[in-house]
N, C-alpha and C positions, 0 to 999 in steps of 0.2 A: 504494500500500500504506500502511496505517497500522499501525505497530508500537508497542505500548504496553509500557513498561518500568517496573516497580514500583521504589520507592525501596529502596536497600540499607541506608540508615541515615538517621535524622532525630531531631531534638530541638529544643527552644527554650532560649535563654539569657536571663537576666534579672538585674536588680539590685533586685528587689522588696524593699520595706521590710516588715519583719515586726513586728507588735505595736507600731508607732510607736516602735521602739527602734533597730533596726539593719538594714542592708542585707544581703541574702543573695545575694552575688555568686558564691559557689563551689558553688551547688546545681546538680545535674544532673537533667534531666527525660527521660532517654533512653527509658524504656519507657512514657511517658505515652500515653494513647489519643488525645490531642489536641495540636495545635500552636497555642499561644496567642500571638496578636499583639496587644499592647496598649501604651498609653502613659497614664500617670497624672500629672496635674499638680496639686500642692498638695492631694493626697488624703490624705497622711500626713505625720507629722513624724518626724524622725530625730535622734539624738544624734550631733553632729559636733564633735570637739575639745572635748568636755565641755559643749557647748551644745546645747539642744534647738531645732532649726531647722524652721520650717514654710514659710518664704518661698522661692519659686522651686525647690521640690523636685519633681523628676521621677523617675518610674520607667518603665523601658522593657523591651521584650523584642525579640528577633530570632529568626527561624527558620533552622535549618541543615538542609540536605537533600542527599543524595548519591544518584547513580544509577550503575549499572555499565554502561559503554559497550562492553563486550567484544563483545556481539552486533552492535552497530553497526560496530565495527572489522572484523569478519568480512565484513559485507555491502558495505563500501566497495570491496572487490576484485571484486564481482560485479554487484549490482543497485542499489546505493545510490550516487548521484552527488551529492556535496555541493558540487560546483563551481558548479552552476547553482542559485542561491537561489530562482529562480521555481518550480522543481520539487522543492524540498526545504525543509521547515520543521520546527522543533522547538518544542514547547510544554511548559512545566512547569505542571501542573494540580493545584490543591488544592481539596478539596471542603468547603464550608461545613457545619459541624455545630453552630453556636451557637444551636440552637433554644431558645426560651423565655427568652432573654436580650435585653436592650437591646443592639443591635449597632451598632458605629460604622460610618459610611459617609461619603461625600464626602471621601475622602482618597486620596492617591497612595501606592502601595507599590512598592518597587523590588527587583529581584533582580540580584545580581552574583556571578560565579564567585569561589570562595575560592582563596587562594594556598597553603594548607597543609591537611593532613588534620585531621579532628576525630574524637574518640571519641564514639560514641553514648551509651555508659554504660548504667546500669540504674536510674536514678532515676525514681520514680513519685509522689513527694510533691509535689503541685502546690498545696498549701494552705500549709504552713509552710516548704516548700522546705528540708527537713532532710537530704535525700539528697545528700551531698557527693561530688563527682567531676567528671571531665571528660566531655564539654565543658561549660563554664560561661561566665559573663560575663567571667572573667579568663583562663582557660586553654583551649586547644584540645584538648590531650591531655597524656599523661604519657609520657616516654621513660625507662624504668626507674623511678627514684624522683624524676626531675627534671621539673617541669612545663614544658610548652611554652606560653608566654603569647601572647595576642594582642598585636599591636603597639599596639592601642588597645582599651580596655575595650569589650566588646560586639562585638568583631570589626569595628570601625567604621573602621579606618584604610584609606582608599581612595586609589587612584592608578592610573597607567599600568603597562604591563608592562615587562619587562627587554629587550625586543627593539628599543628605540629607541636610535639612534646619536646621540651628542652632536655638535653642529654649532658651528663657529667661523669667524672670518674675519680676514684681514689686509688692511688698506687702505693703499695708498701715497698719502701726502698731499703730498709734495714731492720735487723732484729735486735740490735743492742740498745740498751738504755730505756726500754719501755717501762714507764711507771704510771701512776694514777693521775699524772698531769698531762699526759700525751693524748691528743684527740683531735676532734674537728666538730664543726657545726653544720647542720643542714636546715634550709628553710624551704617550705613549700608555698611561700607567699602568705600563708595564714598563720602558721605556727613554726617556731624555730626550736630545734632540739640540739643540745650539746651531747656529744658522745665522748666518753673518756675511758681509757684502758683500765682494767682491774686485774692486776697481777695475782691477786689472791683467789680468783675464781676462774672456772673454765666455761662458764655460761653467761649469756647476756642477762641484764636485769634492768628493770625500770625503777628509777629513783623517784621521779615525779613526771608530770606531763611534759616538762621541758628538759629533762635530764635522763640519760641512759648510760649504762656502762657495757663494755664488751670484754668478756673474760679472756685473758690471754695466758692463763696458767697452763703450763705444759707445751706451749707452742715453741717450735724449733725452727720454723722456716717462715719466710715472708708469705707464702701461700696459706700457711696455717692461720696467720694473723688476718689475712684477707677474708678467710672463711668466717672468723669470729666477728669481724666488722659487718659482714653480710648478715649474720644471724641477728645482730643487734638492730640493724636498720629494718630487717624483716619483722622483728618483734614490735618495733614502734609503729609499723604500718598495721600489723594485726590488732594492736590496741587502739587504732584510729587516732593516734597522736601525730602521725606524719603521713602526708600523701605523696610519698616517693617510693618508687619500686627499685629494689636492688637486685642485680643479676648474680646468681651464684657463680663465684669465680672458679670453682672446681679446683684445678691444680695451678691456677694462675695467681699472680700477685696483684691483679687489678680488679677492683669492684666497680662495675659499670652501673650507672644510675639513670633513671628516667623520671621526670616529673609526671605526676598523674593528672595534672591540669595542663591545658594547652595555652599557648600565647606567649607574648613578650614578658608577661609578669613572671613566667617560670624561669627567666634568665637570671638566676640568683648566684651569688658567690658561695664558695665553700671555704670558710675561714678555718685555719689550723691553730692548734694549741700545742706549744712546745714541740713542734714537729721535728726540728733540727734535720737530721739526715734519715729520719725514720719513715716519713710518708710525704707524698706530694698529691696535689689535686688539680683537676681541670674544672673550672666553674661551669655551671649549667649554661648552655647556649643552644641556639638553633630553634627556640620557640618563636612562632610568628603570630601576628595579630593583624586583622584587617583595619584596626582603628587608625593606623598611620598611613594607609594607602587608599588610592582611588580605584585601582584596577588590580585584578588578581592574575599573576603570571603563571603560577603553579600552585599545587596543593598536595599536602601529605595526608593520606587517609590510612592511619595505622602505619604499616611499613611500606605502603605503596605511594610513590610520588608520581603525580600526574601533571602533564603540561596542559594548562588551560588556555593558553594563547594559540591563535591560529594565524598564520601569515600566508599571503598570496603575492606572487610576483606578477606585475602587469607588464607584459612585453609587447602589448599592442595598444595603440591609442584609443581604439574603440572597444576595448575589452570591458565586459561586465565584471563586477567584483563578487567573487564567491569564496566564502570561508567555510572550512570544515570545523564546525563548533560542537562536534559530537561529545567530546569530553566535558565541555562546560554545561551543555544542556543536560547530560546525564547526571552530573554532580548536583545541578540545581533540582532536578526531579527527585533525587535521593535526599534532598535537604541538607547537603553537605556544604553548599555555598549559597549566598543570597541570589535571588532571581530579580535583579534590578536592571538588566539590560546589558548593552555592550558599548565600548568605546572603540572607534576605528580611527587609526592615524597612520602616519608614516613610520616605518620600522627602522630602528637602529640608526645607522649613519645617514640614512635617507631623511631623517628628521633633523640632523645637526650639520649636514655638509653645507658647502657654500654654493648651492644651486637653487634656482627657482623652479617650482613646478606649479604652474597656474594654467588652467584649473580643471580638475577632474570632477565632473558633475554627475550626480546620480538622482534619479527620481525619488522624491520623498512620498510619504503617505498622503500628502495633500495635493499631489499632481492630479490633473483632470483625468488623464488616461489611467484608470485603476488597474489595467493589465500590467503596468510596469512599476507598481509600488513595491517597496521593500517587502521581502517575504522570508519566512523561515520554512524551509522544506524538510520535512521529516520523512525518511524512507525506511521501511522495515518490512519484514516478511510476515504476512498474516495468512498466507496461503495454506490450505490443507488439501492434500490430493489423495484420491483413492485409485490405486492402480489395478484394481481387480478386473478391469476391462482391458488392460494392456500389460499382462504378465508375460515375461519372456524368460526362457531358460538362461541361466547364468547372468541374470541382470537383477540388481537389487530392486525390490518392489515394496510398496506401502499399501496396506489395506486399512480402510477406515469405515466406521459405522457412526451414524448420528441417530441418537435415540430420542424419541418424543413421546409424551403422553398428551394426546390431543395436539395442541399447537405449542406446547411448552417443552423445552429441552428437559430431559430427565435422565438421571444416572441409572445404571443397571443395579440390580439387587442380587445378592448371593442366597444360598440356601437358608441362612439365618436371618434373612431380610435386612442385612447390612448393605449399604451402598458400596459399589465398586469404585474406589477412588485411588489416585496416586499412581505410582509406577508399578508395573507387573501385577496388575490387579485381576487378570484373567488370562485365558489361554486361547490362542487361535490355532486350530488344527487344520492342516491341509492334507486332504485325502484324495487319492486316485488309485483305485484297484488296490494293489499291494503296497503302493507308495504312501507313506504317512510321515508327516513332519509337524512339529509343534513349536510355536514361539509364543512368548508372553506378549500381551497387549497392555497398553497404559492409557490412562486418561490424558488427553492432550493438554499441554501447558504452553500457552503463548504469552503469559503475563510476565510481569517483573517481580512478582511477590509470591509465586507458587499458587495463585488462584486459578485453578484449572477450569477448562470449559466444561460445563455440565453436559453430560450425555454424549460427549464426543470422545471416541476411542480410536487408537491407531496401533498398528503392529508393522514391523519391518521384517522381510524375509527374502530368501533367494532360493529358487529351484535349481539344485545342482545338476549340471549336464552329465556329470560322471557317475551319478547314481544308477545302479543296474536297472531298477524299475523304470526310471526316466528314459534310459537308453532303449529299453524294450518298447515303451509306449511310442517313442519317436520312430522306432523301426517299423512299427505297425502303421503309423501315420506321420510322415515327415513334417507336416505343417504344424502339428501340436497335439495336445490331448486335453481332456476336460478334468477339472478338479472340483472338489467340494470344500468350501471354506466354512468351518464350524467355529462360531464364537461361543466359548464356554466359560464357566467358572473354573478357577484353578484346580478344584477337585474333580471337575468333569461331571458334577451332579446335575448341572443345569446347562442346556444348550439354548442360547438366546436366538441365534439366527443361523440357518443353513443357506449358503449362497453358492450357486454354481458359477464357475468361471472357466476360462480357457487359457491354457498356457501355450504360447506360441514359440516355435523353434527359431524363426527368423522374423525380421522386421517386415514392414509393408513391402509388397512387390511394387514395381514401378507404376506410377500413376501420374496423371496430369493434374498439377496443382489447381488448375482452373475448374476441375470437377468437384472441388470441395466447396460446399455451400454453407455459409454461416446464417443462422437465424436467431434474432433476438426474441426472447420468450416473454419478457416483461417490459418491453419498450414503452416509454411514455414520451409524449412530445414536450412536456414541461415538468420541471421539478421546482419546489419552493426552496428558498435559501436555507431553511432550517431542516431540510429533509436529506437524509442519507440516500445516496443514489446507488441502488443495487442493480448491477448488470448481470443478466443470466442469458447465456446463448448456447447453442449446440452447433456442432460442425459435422456434416455428413458427406460421404463420398458418393456422388450421384452418377459417376461415369462408369462404374464397374459393371461388367457383364456377368450374369449369373446363369447357371445351368437351368434348363426348364424344370419347373416344379409345380405341383398342384397347390402347394402352400404359398401363401403370400410371403414375400421376402422384403423386409425393410432395408433401406440402404445402410451400408456399414458406417459406423461412426469414425471420425478422425480422432485419434487418441494422442496426438502430439501435444506438447505444452503450448499454451496460447498466452500471448502478451498483448498489451494494449498501449495506445498513445492517445492523448486528448489535446486538441488544439482549438483555439477560438476560431469560429467559422469564417469571419470576414477577413481578419488580418492574417490568419493562418499561424498566429503566434502559439508556440508550443507551451502548454501549461503543465502537462504531465508527460515527461519524456519516456520513451520506451526503455525499459531497463531489463536486460536479459539475465540479470543475476537473481533478483528476488522481488523488488518492490512493485513491478507491474505484471508479475506472474499471476495468472488467474487460478483460483482453486478449481479442482475437478472432482465431481461426485455425481453418481447416477447418470453418467453420460452427459453431464451439463457442466459448462464452465461458468464461474461466477467471480465477481469482484465488487468491492464496495468503495465508493467515493464519499468520504465523510463530509457532512454539512460544513460549509464555510470554505472548503477547498476551492470551489469554483465560484467566481463572483457573479452577483445577480446582474440581470440586464443584458447578458451576452448569450449567444448561441454557440454551441460546441459540437465538435465532430470527434467521434471515437473511431480509431482504426485498429486493426488486429494483425498480429504477426506471429510467426513461429520460426523455429530453427530446424531445418531439414537438411541432413547431410552437411552440417556445419555452415550452412548458408542461411541468411535471413530471407524468409519468405513473406511477402506482402500479399494479403488475401484480396486486396483491391476492393474491399467492401467496407463501407463506413456508414455510421448511423448518426443522425443529428438530433440534438435536443436543446432545450433552452432552460436556463435557471432564472426564476422570477422571484 
């Protein structure tokens, strides 16, 4: 599926010099029809501290854009799985509209998630920049009458997230001279505890909530002492006096420490007491916080560090701007980073070099032609296919059943009247004469949180060509043989469904692709803007000749994978591009292809054309049949 979400707010911020006199840093461009990305170097002069300066004067802009993720949040509990990045992608797309101008190219642009909200505003003056308001180069928004400023002008303060835990270490460097005055202190930003050696004991002890001892009686090596220090710190954590985790040094002389709280406040020192040559420490460091930054460049989630920035190199003056923001969208949907939008600007040296790049313009959400407004494209695999009509020897196949009670999806029940849920909840038996094979089937999970689809089950299997019974069946009929698919409980006590199918030895014989006929089964001329568009079609082979028979013979079905593309009818602008990996692959069940276009993906007031494609012999096949509909 491809889901397109339009921007909920956008603008650009700049410190443009006006009339070679002053910088306009507090101007707002909220209702401008374009988003202007530019950099000017020594193109203007400006009065600074009473002096007119022209040397090394730069003017910049950055784009701010926000999307509403509420639709995505709802889908993560049903058909959107953001856990598997190979089947889920998110792209931020801006359409170039700088026609008739000299356009900059050969530069890198970068996109990063914002840490705080911004106000779109109502500014439309993009000449003198006289419309004052937030967001602008200095402030992100106003709270009452107080401005919320960026941490750095132009929303340029960048850094990691606040889910990084500060790390420290204590190293034992000598074993001589240890007495009850040797030790160290640890602070978890709330409580500070002093740890002192106790030569008279071999075990750690709590003196009070701020003081502990580590027993060193009987220790003969630095690693022994390290183990005693580890035990004392672990005891203080067990007693809830200190929120710091110590790592067992085992045979090492180093005790590694980690703050249990995240952020900059965890970057505390580790003071020593009478250490001399006995021990050294490395202070807590590495904790991050979003309080001091405007944009997030990377994030640490547990032991995993993720790059949240996305860069694109524009090597063509007419190029649209497309960023892969999969990591940032995924982190926001998981609640790991805020969902406040994105900042787009020049990357690295392209932002600081001595070159001018004026001006790369993109359509904003306020442009008249709504087909070119900024959009977030979500692509993911929601297809479910049943191969029981297209089983081939030595080829992996998937069998699927969809269970309903009336018009409602319903799970299967076992002999104890318990619902069949989760993985390996039943058995699919494949039987043909003396050939028998069994595989487990599972309830289909397309969600991000393990919320499986009710009443939908799937099993994967392969009919082996080297099986003696399969060889015998193919010897009797080289085209293939019939099998019976039995969906049963794991104990075999209940058979839910017997379904006959045919296993083919070879693929289709040669046929004329023009003989394939597509038929839409639920086509409507119009759909409303709040309506999900469900496409259902069949594909039959009408040109095949059959032997004379007294029985009526229906045309054979085409069983290849079917993909689609949707474009606006008049302009032929592609809205959903054909994707032969997963996002425009149609589901296949009961000899019907189906796909869903979620409400809001296609804009109202336009007519659309859907076209169908397949891959046959590694070549793209266009069925040259299209269907037209309108969204109102």
